[in-house]
N, C-alpha and C positions, 0 to 999 in steps of 0.2 A: 439483579433487586433495587441496583442504587445503592447509596451511601446512607439515606435512611433506612430503606428495606432491611440492609444489612443490619443496622443498628438496631431495629425494631425486632428482628431474629436473635440478638444478642442478649436483649431487655427479657423478652419472653422466655429464652433457655435459662437465665441464668434466676429469674422469677419461681420457675416450674422447681427447678434442682433444689431450691429453698424453701417451696412448698410441701416438695416429698421427704426432706429433712427436718422440718417442723412436726410434719406430722405423724412419720416415723421414730422420732427424740424420744417419745416415752416411752420404746417397746424396744428400741434398739440405741445402742452407743453409735453416735454419730462422728466419725474422725474428722482434724483439719476443719475445726470451723472458727472464724476468725472475728471481729468485734460484733458484738452482739450477736454471738454465735450464727453468724451466717456463712455460707458455703459459697463458692463459685457457680460453674455450669454443671457440676456433678456433685453428688453426694456420696459419701464412703460409708457404708453399715458396715458395724464391725461386730462379727460372729464371734469372734476368739472367748469373750468371756462366758458368751452363751454357751458354747461347743463345751468349754471345760468345765461347765457346771454342770451339763445334762448330757452330753455325749451326743449330741444332736450337730451332725458335723455342715460345713458350707455346703457340701455337695448334697447330704439331704435336703439343704432348704432349694437348691437350684431343683433338685428332680422334683421335688415337690410342687416349685411353680409350674412345672408342664401340668400337672393333674388342674392345675386353675386356670391353664392355655394362653401361659406366659412362657417366652423364652427369659432363661436365667441371665442378670446383669454380667459384666465383665467380672468375673470373680478372681480371686486371689492377687488382685492386681490396682494398686501400687503396691498394695499389703498383703500379704496370704491369710487367710482365711476372712477376707472381706468379701464384699459386694458392692461396685461401684457404678453407681446407678447415673445415668446419665440421661435423660428425656430428651432434650435436647428443645428445640422449638415447636416441632409438628404433631407432638400430642396435646390434645383437646384437656379440659377439666376432668369430663367422664372420665376419660381413659385412665388420667394421673389418680384419679380416686379410686376406681377398679383395682389398681396395683398398688396402691397405698392400702385397699381394705384385705388385698391379697394378703402382703407381707403381715398386714397385724391379726389375721386367722392364723395364720402359719406360727405366727408368737405365740397364739392361745392353744394351737398342737403341741407345741415345744413344752408348754408347762404341763401339759399332761401326762407327757413323759419325764418329766422333772418329777413330778407328783405321785409318780409309780403307777396313774391310772392308765396306762398304755407302756407295754412293756417296752426298754430299751431295745430290745432286737428284733420285736413285731408291732412297727406301728407304721401310719400311713408315711413317714416321711423315710424312714429306713426301705421301705418296700416300694416308695415311687421310682418311675412313675407307673400310672396302673394301665392298662391298655385294655379293651374290649375283650381279648382274650384271656387274660388275667381274671376276669371275672366268670367264666365259664369252669362247671364242677362243682365239686363243695367246697365251699367258704370256711378256711380254717383259722382265721386272723382273730386276732383280739377286739376289732373294731369291723363296723359295718362296711358292705360293700357300698351304701349311699356315703358314706363319710371317705371312701375311699375315692370315688368317682365324681360324688356331686357335692365339693366340700361347698362353704361357705359363698353364697354368690355367683354360684355354678348352675346352670341351667341345663334340662335336655336337651332342649331346644337350640342351643348354641355351643353344645360339648364339642372342645375340642380330644379328640382319642390318640393319645400318643402311639405310633408305630414301634417304640424302642420300650423293651423293657429286659429287668435284669433275671437273668437266667444261670444257676449253676454258680452264683457269686460273680459272675460277669453279666457285660452289657453284650448284647446280642439287636442287629437290625434286622427287618425284615425289608426286602429288597423285590423290585416287580421284574421278572422274567417275560420280558416283550414274549421271545418265540415260545417258551412252554405255558405263557399266559397265566403264571401263577405267583404266589410271593414263596421266597425261597429265604432261609435261614443265613446271615453274612457274619462272619467275625469282624472284631473292629481292625482288624489286623489287613482283612482282606478288601473290606470298607474303603480302608485307607492307600491302600495299594492300587485298585481300582480308580479312586478319585482322582489321584496322582496322575493315572495313566490317562484319565479323561481330558486332564488341565493341559498336560504334554501333547495330547492329541490335538487340542484346539489351538495351542500356541503352535503347532506344526502347520496346521492346517493354515490359521493368519499368516504364517512367515511363508506359504507358498509349498511346503515340504509334503504334502499330501496326506499325513499321518493318517493311519487307521487304527480304529478300538474296538476290541472284543470282548465283554464283560468275561474273566476268569482267563483270558490270556494274555500273554505280552503284549506289548505295545507293538505293532509292526509298522515301519516307516518305507513307502513305495519310492520317496525319491530324498536325496540328502536335501539338509537346510542349505540353502544357498545366500550367503550376507556379501552384501557391497563389498569389496576391498578397499580397506582405510586410505585415506587421501593425503598426499605429504603436503609440507609446505606450499604455497602457492610460488611458482617462478617468479623473481626477480622482474619488476617492471611491468607484470602483470596488470590487468584492469579490475575495477573492484565487480 
């Protein structure tokens, strides 16, 4: 990129973060602002006073973002109960506006919980994310199916359907089984173990270990990992 390119990327990243901060400031508290209320290359949205007043947690907001087609920004870092939004220089204005519009729409949903229009235990934020499977059968929630899966700004043409939903108070993930050619439900613990095993297998293959992985079974190594022996100090008088 060169010196000028890096400078330009930094300027755009800082500008994008301040644009988001200024658009969200009327709806959410913004932490760590400097002179003239400016931030650096990221802005931190403080959900703590909103959570205390309404009972809607940062987890609820993060899950609801999935219904709008967004992965949550960094949660609870560097401050618990906050979202750290770092748009970088790669997002264009349309995407920045789409994200800001979503956060503003979620703030309006929180107000419906605060006013009692939606139950504190049964609302789109508490039940998010809403999968296609969650829409089947009878609908017994205090809000409509449209409010659940097609919130403001989300159209059927570009809807993202999350593969993860809450089941019996815990999250469950649907994973694809190639041999059985079907989706199976996986607990977070098993998903974590298998993801770690996959990473270990890839690391082993990269180092020539010939590691092998099968879902649901322990990682099996077909050869030990061989690393070069550490070198001692160069002999006296040795050339460079």
